[in-house]
C-alpha positions in Angstrom: 16.2 105.9 -62.5 12.6 107.2 -62.2 9.6 104.3 -62.5 8.3 105.9 -65.7 12.1 105.5 -67.3 12.1 102.0 -66.3 8.8 101.7 -68.7 10.2 103.5 -71.4 13.5 101.3 -70.8 11.2 98.1 -71.4 10.5 99.4 -74.5 13.6 99.9 -75.7 13.7 96.6 -74.9 10.8 95.3 -76.8 12.1 97.3 -80.1 15.3 96.6 -79.9 14.4 92.5 -80.2 12.1 92.9 -82.5 14.1 94.5 -84.9 17.0 91.4 -83.6 14.7 88.6 -84.4 13.5 89.9 -87.9 16.8 89.5 -88.9 18.4 86.1 -87.7 15.5 83.8 -88.7 16.5 84.7 -92.4 20.6 85.1 -93.0 21.0 81.7 -93.9 17.7 80.9 -95.9 18.5 84.3 -97.4 22.4 83.4 -98.3 21.8 80.2 -99.5 19.1 80.7 -101.6 19.5 84.1 -102.7 22.8 85.4 -102.5 23.5 81.3 -103.9 26.4 81.1 -100.7 27.3 77.7 -99.2 26.0 77.0 -95.7 29.6 76.8 -94.6 30.1 80.2 -95.6 26.7 81.6 -93.9 27.8 79.8 -90.6 30.6 81.8 -91.1 28.7 85.4 -91.6 26.8 84.5 -88.5 29.7 83.9 -86.6 31.2 87.3 -87.4 27.5 88.6 -86.3 27.9 87.1 -82.9 31.9 88.2 -82.4 30.6 91.6 -83.3 28.0 91.4 -80.7 30.4 90.1 -78.4 32.7 93.2 -78.9 29.9 95.8 -78.9 28.6 94.5 -75.5 31.9 94.2 -74.0 32.7 98.2 -75.3 29.2 99.5 -74.3 29.5 98.2 -70.6 33.2 99.8 -70.2 32.2 102.8 -72.0 28.9 102.7 -69.8 30.9 102.6 -66.3 32.5 106.0 -67.8 29.5 107.7 -67.7 27.9 109.9 -71.0 24.8 107.4 -70.8 23.0 109.7 -73.0 25.8 109.8 -75.8 26.8 106.1 -75.6 22.8 105.4 -76.3 22.9 107.8 -79.0 25.8 106.5 -80.8 24.3 102.9 -80.4 21.4 103.6 -82.2 22.8 105.7 -84.7 24.9 103.2 -85.9 22.7 100.3 -85.6 19.9 102.5 -87.4 23.2 103.4 -90.6 23.7 99.8 -91.0 19.9 98.6 -91.1 19.4 101.8 -93.8 21.7 101.1 -96.1 20.8 97.2 -96.0 17.3 98.6 -97.4 19.4 99.1 -100.9 22.6 97.3 -100.5 21.5 93.5 -99.6 23.7 91.4 -102.3 27.3 90.1 -101.8 29.4 91.2 -99.9 27.9 94.2 -98.3 25.0 92.0 -96.8 27.4 90.5 -94.4 29.5 93.5 -93.9 26.3 95.4 -93.0 25.3 92.6 -91.0 28.4 92.4 -89.1 28.0 96.4 -88.0 24.3 95.5 -87.5 25.7 93.1 -84.9 27.7 95.2 -83.4 25.2 98.0 -82.8 22.7 95.6 -81.6 25.2 94.1 -78.5 25.9 97.4 -77.9 22.2 98.5 -77.5 21.1 95.5 -75.2 24.2 96.3 -72.8 23.0 99.6 -72.2 19.8 98.7 -71.4 20.7 96.2 -68.9 23.1 98.6 -68.0 20.7 101.4 -67.1 18.8 98.4 -65.8 21.1 98.3 -62.9 20.6 102.1 -62.0 16.2 101.8 -61.4 16.1 102.1 -58.0 12.5 101.2 -57.2 12.8 97.7 -57.8 14.7 94.8 -56.9 17.6 94.0 -59.6 15.7 90.6 -60.0 12.4 92.4 -60.7 14.0 94.5 -63.0 15.8 92.0 -65.2 13.1 89.7 -64.8 10.8 92.6 -66.6 13.4 93.8 -68.8 13.5 89.7 -70.1 9.8 89.6 -70.5 9.6 92.4 -73.1 12.6 91.4 -74.9 10.5 88.1 -75.5 7.4 89.7 -76.1 9.6 91.3 -79.0 11.3 88.3 -80.0 8.0 86.6 -80.9 6.3 89.7 -82.2 9.5 89.9 -84.4 9.9 86.4 -85.4 5.6 86.5 -86.3 6.0 89.5 -88.8 9.2 88.5 -90.5 8.3 85.3 -92.3 4.9 87.2 -94.6 7.4 90.0 -94.4 10.2 88.6 -96.2 7.8 86.9 -99.1 7.3 90.6 -99.9 11.6 90.9 -100.6 13.7 91.3 -98.1 14.5 95.2 -98.9 11.0 95.4 -96.9 12.3 93.8 -93.9 14.9 96.1 -93.6 12.1 98.7 -93.5 10.7 97.5 -90.8 13.5 97.4 -89.3 15.2 100.7 -90.1 11.1 101.8 -88.9 11.8 100.0 -85.1 15.3 101.7 -84.4 13.8 104.8 -86.1 10.9 104.8 -83.1 13.8 103.5 -80.4 16.2 106.6 -81.1 13.4 109.2 -81.1 12.6 107.7 -77.4 16.0 107.9 -77.0 16.5 111.4 -77.5 13.0 112.4 -76.5 12.8 110.5 -73.2 16.5 109.8 -71.8 18.2 113.0 -73.2 18.0 114.9 -69.4 19.1 111.2 -67.6 22.8 111.4 -66.5 22.7 107.9 -64.6 26.2 108.4 -63.3 25.5 111.7 -61.4 23.1 109.4 -59.2 25.5 107.9 -57.4 28.5 109.9 -56.0 31.2 106.9 -55.6 31.2 107.5 -59.8 32.7 110.6 -59.3 35.5 109.8 -56.8 36.4 106.3 -58.0 37.8 105.5 -61.4 35.8 103.1 -63.0 38.6 101.3 -64.5 39.5 100.2 -61.0 39.1 96.4 -60.1 36.8 97.0 -56.7 35.4 93.1 -57.4 36.4 90.9 -53.9 37.9 87.6 -55.2 35.3 85.3 -54.3 32.2 87.7 -56.0 34.7 87.4 -59.2 35.0 83.8 -58.8 31.4 83.8 -58.6 30.8 85.8 -61.5 33.0 84.0 -63.8 31.6 80.5 -63.0 28.2 82.1 -63.9 29.2 83.6 -66.9 30.9 79.9 -68.0 27.8 78.8 -67.0 26.0 81.1 -69.4 28.1 80.1 -72.3 27.1 76.3 -71.9 23.8 77.1 -71.4 23.5 78.9 -74.6 25.5 76.1 -76.7 23.0 74.0 -75.6 20.2 75.5 -76.0 21.0 76.8 -79.2 20.5 73.2 -80.3 16.5 73.4 -79.9 16.9 76.7 -81.9 19.4 75.1 -85.1 19.3 71.0 -85.0 15.9 70.0 -83.8 13.8 71.2 -86.7 15.8 68.4 -88.3 15.6 65.9 -85.8 11.8 66.2 -85.8 11.2 65.2 -89.9 11.9 61.9 -88.9 8.9 61.6 -86.6 6.8 63.0 -89.7 6.8 66.5 -87.7 6.4 69.1 -89.9 8.3 72.6 -90.1 5.1 74.5 -89.4 4.7 72.5 -86.0 8.4 73.2 -85.6 7.6 76.7 -85.3 4.4 76.1 -83.0 6.7 74.9 -80.3 8.6 78.7 -80.3 5.0 80.4 -80.0 4.6 77.9 -77.1 8.0 78.9 -75.8 6.8 82.7 -76.2 3.6 82.5 -74.6 5.0 80.6 -71.5 7.6 82.8 -70.7 5.3 85.9 -70.5 3.0 83.6 -68.4 6.0 82.3 -65.8 7.5 85.9 -65.7 4.6 87.2 -64.4 4.3 84.5 -62.8 8.2 84.6 -61.1 7.0 88.2 -60.8 4.4 87.9 -58.0 6.6 85.3 -56.2 9.4 87.5 -56.3 6.8 89.7 -53.9 6.9 87.5 -50.9 9.8 85.0 -51.5 13.5 85.7 -52.6 13.8 83.8 -55.9 17.5 84.9 -57.3 19.3 81.6 -55.7 16.8 79.6 -56.9 16.2 80.9 -60.3 20.0 80.3 -61.4 20.7 76.6 -59.7 16.8 76.0 -60.7 17.1 77.1 -64.0 20.0 75.0 -65.4 18.2 71.9 -64.0 14.7 72.5 -65.4 16.8 72.8 -68.9 18.4 69.6 -68.3 15.6 68.0 -67.9 14.5 69.3 -71.4 16.4 67.6 -73.2 16.5 64.4 -70.6 12.9 64.2 -72.7 14.2 64.8 -75.3 15.9 61.1 -75.1 13.2 59.5 -75.4 10.6 61.8 -76.8 9.0 60.7 -80.1 5.9 62.2 -80.4 4.3 65.9 -80.7 3.1 66.0 -77.2 6.2 64.6 -76.0 8.2 67.4 -77.7 5.7 70.0 -76.6 6.6 68.9 -73.1 9.9 68.6 -73.4 9.6 72.5 -74.3 7.5 74.0 -71.7 10.1 71.9 -69.4 13.0 74.1 -71.2 11.2 77.4 -70.9 10.8 77.6 -67.6 14.6 76.3 -67.4 14.9 79.6 -69.4 12.9 81.5 -67.7 14.5 81.0 -64.3 18.3 81.2 -65.5 18.5 83.5 -68.0 17.2 86.5 -66.5 18.6 85.4 -62.9 22.5 85.9 -64.3 22.5 89.5 -65.0 20.7 90.0 -61.8 23.0 88.1 -60.3 26.1 89.5 -61.8 24.7 92.8 -60.9 24.1 92.2 -57.2 27.9 91.0 -57.1 29.1 93.8 -59.1 30.4 97.5 -57.6 28.7 100.7 -59.0 31.8 101.6 -60.8 31.7 98.1 -62.8 28.0 97.4 -63.4 28.0 98.4 -67.0 31.2 96.3 -67.7 29.6 93.4 -65.6 26.1 94.1 -68.0 28.6 93.5 -71.1 30.3 90.3 -70.1 26.7 88.9 -69.7 25.8 89.7 -72.8 29.3 88.9 -74.5 29.4 85.4 -73.0 25.7 85.0 -74.2 26.5 85.6 -77.9 29.5 83.3 -77.5 27.4 80.5 -76.5 25.0 81.5 -79.5 27.6 81.5 -81.6 29.4 78.2 -80.7 26.4 76.1 -80.0 25.0 75.0 -84.1 29.0 74.4 -84.8 29.4 71.9 -81.4 25.8 70.4 -82.2 27.0 70.0 -86.4 30.1 68.4 -85.2 28.8 66.2 -82.4 25.4 64.8 -84.5 27.9 64.2 -87.5 30.2 62.5 -85.2 27.8 60.9 -82.6 24.0 61.3 -83.6 21.4 62.9 -81.9 20.9 60.6 -78.9 24.3 61.1 -77.7 23.9 65.3 -78.6 21.0 65.4 -76.1 22.7 62.9 -73.7 25.3 65.5 -73.9 23.1 68.6 -73.5 21.4 66.9 -70.7 24.8 66.1 -68.5 26.4 70.1 -69.6 23.4 71.5 -68.2 23.3 69.3 -65.2 27.1 70.4 -64.4 26.5 73.8 -64.6 23.2 73.7 -61.9 25.3 71.5 -59.3 28.7 73.9 -59.9 26.7 76.9 -59.5 24.6 75.5 -56.8 28.3 74.0 -54.9 29.5 77.7 -55.2 26.8 79.7 -53.9 26.5 77.0 -51.2 29.9 77.3 -50.0 30.9 81.4 -50.9 27.4 82.8 -50.6 28.2 84.5 -47.0 31.4 85.6 -47.9 30.0 87.2 -51.2 29.9 91.7 -51.4 26.7 92.5 -52.6 25.9 96.1 -54.4 21.9 95.3 -55.0 
């Protein structure tokens, strides 16, 4: 993929995450306060949304390996735009959860295609590509969550007007900039090998499975920061506004850390360290929560969490790309997004069950141990199998 198209790909990643982050923060509160549904039902709807996201991710990745990239892009953009446009006028019950699931399917489809197209960037190493895409996605998250609260107060219909406008711009970019791109034509292997063939060696496949399972665990634990920590902070007299400030810090630090990683990556190979150290830093954030009682200590824990997130989350798709043959790169990125969505879906339920039965302290202890195990498992597997791996970077 040409350098200028990579920049536009980053633009698509930014826009898609602005749209996504305008939806998930208000879903529970809107369903409970405006649609008068129970919190349990709201949780079920979010689970269905995540399940649709998983299906969209797997389907898009599989279809990407068969070619016709432009048509796949158009389909994802159109179905997502259609869903949010209908939500402008049909955000009651049960139309809201139905259209929300269609939006989740389209969102997973688009994100997988963005990452899959990122595997075709030839000018930069894959670790740089995925770090840059992750940076664009997180800038989108910061912008989206910043806009959501203000616009939601004007009415949820206006929020969907904004999101529809975002996806309309995204559709225009796809139509103008990616119309002539036929990515599968860049690699002759695609024309001679069936995309359904299993070309991944056993060692590569085993490492990919370990990375994906580790990603699920990491996201389950990470979701505790997003779903349960606000209630825990209230015990120490820390307001919701100051909890929100932690996520502002998170967004700013991600930008700083990604720029720093990009600079380091010019001189040193970082991918192995990214996926190993990332888990350990995320474990460290929960270890700090075990003893945190003042706001400054929670800020420090967020700094450590963000460092781990900046290392691990973009490192896994980059590593899966490195271990995936050309005809399976889309499938690999689809699985990355699917396993991420699975972890995000299970996280709040897991946290709620542990808190209800064991309390917050033991939840943080479980999260610490789980992330440490992930880091050790990835490290051991890479140490033993690294020399025998086939790479396709």
